[in-house]
N, C-alpha and C positions, 0 to 999 in steps of 0.2 A: 772185612774178613769174617764177620759173624755168619755170613752165608755158608762158610765151610764147617760149621759146628756139627752138622748132622753126621759127619764122619767120625766124631770123637765119642768114645765110650763115656757114659756119664755115671756119677757126677764128675765134673772136672773144673778146676780153676784154669782159665785160659788168660795168659798174660801177654799183652801186646808190646812188642819192642818199640813200635812207632809211638804209642801213647806215652810209654815210659821215657823215651828220648825227648819228647816235647816238654815234659815236666823238667827233665834234667837240664835242658837248655835254658829254661827260665831261671833255675837255681844257679846255674853256672854264670849267667849274665849278672845276677845279683852279687855273686861272689866277687866278680871283677869290678863292678861298679861301686860297691860299698867297701871293698877291701875287707871282707869278712870270710871266715872259713865255715863251710857247711858240711855237716856230718850226716850220714844215713843212720837213722835210728832203727837198729835191727829188730827191736821189739815189735815194730809194726810190719816190716817187710824184710824177710831174710832169704829170699829166693836167690841163692848164691850163683845160680846159673847166669844171672844178669850182672854179677859183680864186675866182670871185666868191662861191661858197658858203663856201669855207674861210676867206676873209679876214674873214667876219662873226664868226668864232669865235677865230681865232689872231692873234698879234701880228705875224707876218712869216714870212720864209722863210730857210732856210740853203742856200747854194749851194756847189758844189765847184769852180767856175771861171767863166770868162767867159760861156759859153753859158747855164748855169743862172741866172747873175746877170741876164743880159739877159731871160730868160724871166720872171723874177720882176718885173723893172722894168716890163715891158710888160703883165703880166697880174695882178699882185698889189699891192694898195695896203696896204703895211705895211713894216716894217723889212726891210732887205735885207742879210743877213750872208753872208760868204764865207770859206771856208778851203780851202787847197790845200797838199799836201806841198811844192810848189814852184811859184811863179808865174812866168810868162814875162815877160821884159822888154818884149816887143812888145805885151803885153796889159794891163800893170799900170795904164796911164793910163785905159783904158776901164773896167777893174774899179773903180778908185778913183772914177771919175765916177758909178758906179751904186750902190755898196755903202756902207751906213752903218757897218758893222763889217768890218774886214779882219783875219783871224787868220793869223799867220805860223807856220810849222812849225819854224823855226830862227832863231837869232840872226843868222846870215849873211843869210837872207832879210829879216829885220827891218831890219837896218842898210842893206841894199841898196835896199830899196823904201820905207823910212820917209819920206824927203823927199817922194816922190810922194803917198803916202797922206795925209800931214799937210797937203800943199798943198790938198787937197780938204776938209780939216777932218774927216777920218774918225776913228772910234774904233779904236785899234790893240790887237790881242790877240796872245797867244803861246800855242801849244798845248803843254801839259805832258804828259809821260809819267810817271804816278805809279809805274810799275814794279811794278804789282800786278795779276796776272792773276786773273780770276774766271770764266773759261770754258774749255771744252775744245776748241773749234773753232779750231785754229791760224790758219786762213786769215782769221778774223775777230777775231783777238786783237791789238789795238794795243800790248799790253804784253808781247809775246813777246820773248825775249832778243835777237833781231836786228832788232826793229822799227825802221822808219825814221820812225815817226810820233810827233812830239812831242819835247820837250826833257827829258832826264833831269836829275836833281838835280845831279850833278857838273858838267854843262855849264852849268846855271843859275848855280851858284856862281861859275864862272869869268867870267861876264858880268854880275855884279852892277851894274857901272857903267852898264849899258844899261837897267836896270829902269825908269828914269824915262821911257823912251820908250813904256812899255806902259800901257794903260788897263784891260786885263782879261786873265784867264787862262781857258784852254779845256781841259777834259779830256773825252775821249771814249774809253771803254774797254768799253762794254757791247754786247751783241747779244742781243735777245729775252730780257731778264732782268728779274727782280723787283727791288724796292727794297732787298732785303737785300744784293745785289751792289753797288748804289750806295753803301750804308752802308759796306761794306768799302773801296771805292775812295776815298771821301771821307776816311775815317780814315787811309789810307795817304798820301793827298795832303796832308792837314793835318800829318802827322808831320814832313814835310820843308819844306813851303812856307807854313805858318801865319804866319811873321813878315812875309810879303810880301802875303798875301791882303788884309789890311786896307788896304794901300796902293792897292788896285785900286778901280775904279768898278763893275766887274761880274765875274761868274764864270759861265761857260757850262759846264753839266754834260753837254753833248753829247746823243747819242741812244742808242738801244738799250733804252730804257725801255718795257716792255710794258704801259703804263698802262691801255690799254683791254681788256686780257685779263681774263677772268673772275676769276682768283685773284690779281690784282695788289694789293699792299698799298699803297693810296694814302695811308692815314694815316701810314705810315712815311715815305713820300716827303715828305709835308707837314712832318713833324718834322725831317727832314734840311734842308729848305729853310729852315724857321724858325730852326734853330740857326745855319746859315751866315749868314743875314741879321742875326741878333742879334749874333753874335760878331765879324763883320767889316764890317758895314754896307754890303754889296755888293748890287747888283741881280743877280737870278738868272735865267738863261736855261736852257731845255731845248729840244732840237731833235729830237724824235722823228720818224720817218718811218713805220715800221710801225704805230705806235699810231694814226696818223691814218687809215690805210686798211685796218686789220686786218679781215679777213673781209668787206670791202666789195665784193669782186669775184670773178668766176669766169672760167674759160677754157672755152669751149664747143668741143667737137671732135666729129668724125664718124668712125665706124668705116669704114675703107676695105676691109679684108680680114681674114679670120680663117684662119690656117693650121692644118694638121693638128697634133694634140697631139705634144709631145715630152716623154716622161716624165710624161704626164698634164696638161701645161700647154700651151695653145695660144698661139702668138704672134699678137698682134693689131696691125695697123698702122693708125694713125689719121692724120688730117690736121693734127695738132699735133705739135710736136717738143720734147723736152727740150732738145736742143742749141740750137735756134733760138728757142723761145718761152717756156721756163721754165728758163733756164740754171742757177739755183741747185740744181735737181734733180741736176745733175752736179757743180757746184762745191762744194756744201756738204758732202756730198750729203744729200738727204732724199727721202722718198716722199710726194708730195702726196695729199691725200684726194680721193676721188671720191664724189659723192653716190650714196647707195644701194649702196655697195660695202663690202667688208670685207677683212681680210688673207687671204692665201692659205690655203685649207683651212677657213676659217670659214663659208663658204657653199658651195653645191653646185658651181658652175661656176667654174673657175680659168683665169686668163689672165695673160699677160705683155704689157704694153702698150709699144709702141715707135713712134717717129716714122718718117715717110716720107723719111728722109735715108739717105745711104750709110754714115753712121757706125755701126759695129757696136755701139758703146756708147750709141747714142741710145735708151736704154731708160728708161722713166718709172717702172716698178715692176711688182710682181705683185699682183693683186687677185682677189677672188672675188665672185660675184654670185648672186642667188637664181634668176635665169633666164639662159638662154644669150644671149650677145651675137649680133647679126646685123649684116650690112653695112647701113650707113645709120643705125644707132643713134647717138643723141647721148649724149656723156659730159660731165659737168659737173665740172671740176676746181675745188676750192674754195680760197679765200684766194689768189686770183691777181691782185689789184690791185697787189701790192707786188713790187718788183724783177723785173718782167716787161717791161712796156712800155719801161722805162728801160734794159734790158739785152739786148733781143732782137736778132736778126740774120737775114740772108737767106742763110745757108749753103745750098749746093745750089740756089740760086735760089728757095728757099721763100718764099712770100708771108708778110708779117707779118700777124698776126691783125687783123681789123677792131677798131675801138674803138667800143664801144656804151655809151650811158648809158641808165639806166632811172630815171624820176623816181618821186616818192612816190605817184603815181596809176598806176604800172605801165605807163607809156607808154615805148616804146623809141625811141631815136634813134641812128642810125648816125652817129657823130661823124666817123669817118674810115675809109675802106677802102683797101686797098693792092693794087697790081698791078705789072705788068712794069716800068713806068717808075720806080717806087720802088726796085726792085732795080737797074735800069740806072744811075740817077743816082748811086748810091754808087760806081760804078766808072768814071765818065767825068770 
């Protein structure tokens, strides 16, 4: 279907129904085989155009606050879960009216909002910090020494008298990781919290599970789930985001200008931006893949790609190609369904990329395009 991209105005996110369905089938098979419930983490992928498809395969959604909870309530027929580091007093009633599970980040928040949540008959959870890091990206490590996310064991022990208010425990420590990291995390979690897990109705193992990635060890994940269910009698939830939309979308961009080489590498300006349209390139940071490209020096023609903003650091990365780039060429950035549409912005007045869906028959539909009024309304 990539052959049809020349008809699409750029920049544009193009999301494939076929790729999305392939991921969903893997997740659905896991649900059935392991007896686990899987939720879409909307913080990663919130393209509600595809919610009617996703709800055929998954059990519900995981939200980070009122707006995501509303989106799920309006467009997804399934369980509606919500967690936030801190809920607002002026929003908790509306959240409780929408969400089946409400997970609190601290005992203070739990005690403050428990009466409201219970008045709606909601299931109440508490996020736990297992204090066991399994990753090197500090910005994505909920178990870092100064993390504000989740209750540590010492604080948990001080509030034992409030445990009866809780229906479930939530742990989320992973980011793009395999099931060996989850195994480590669960061991650390059980070491301190085992006596209380069996008092719960459910246990949410959070997201960051790279379940649909080629080398992911699903059998190990199944064993972890089976052990937890057997030992504690709890219902198990997973809430992946990336695994749902992994490799399901691309970002199409057009080359605007090619500058004279500096030390053998030409700067290329495109109509997409790392700062505006793929923020994780700068935040994480990482270098996204481009179709038919290689690392610098591996192919004959070398380029440094940057966005058309005034930010000097709006650089996407260095690439090489078999043939020289020309103004008007289309570039296809891969794996761009995740953490793009949900995080993009209009810095410098840049238009947001169009949102395009391509179905299993390779028919394209422009779901939404953006223009001046979309920029203006955010400032008025």
